[in-house]
C-alpha positions, 0 to 999 in steps of 0.5 A: 472506477465503476463508481466514478462512471455510474451516478447511481452506483456512486449514490449507493456507494455514498449511502454505504459509506455514510452507514459505515461512517456512522459506526466509526469513531471518526467519520471520513467523507466518501470523497476522501476514500475515493481520492485515497483509493485512486491515488493508492492504485497509482502509488502501488503501481509506481512503487512496484515498478521501481522496487523491481528496479531496486530503488530504495525510495520505492520500498519506503513509499510502499511501507508508508502508503500501506500504513496510510491504508491501515490508518484510514481503514481504522478511522473508518470502521475501527477494529473490524475483520477488514482491518485485521485482514489488512493488518496481517497483509501489511505485516507480511509485506513489511516482513519481506520488505525489511528482511535482510536479503531485501535490504541488501537488494535495495542498497544503493549502487554507491555502496561497496559492491563486494558486500552486496550479495547478487540477487536471483533476478540478476543471476538469471540474466547472466 
């Protein structure tokens, strides 16, 4: 956000992005990074709030957006330490979002309620 407010910071950031982009297999413009980062902040917040409300579409939104982050990072810097760090974080997130208790938590309410295990979130409110 600071990059958007200070023109000099934006200039330094563009030089840095151009330097990294020169070493990448496919140079991605700095404006694409900024747009992706700003949209990502909103998308992660929306997905998080609606996952707490047991909305299955939000779980899939987080999974797909995480994959887009990995892809953009790979296109920009290739297989570097940053990409491996994001890959490990994404794998952990994917494990927990696709784990059986999580899948049961995100079952639609229209499913047979007798097969749905109560979540700890619902138990603490009772």
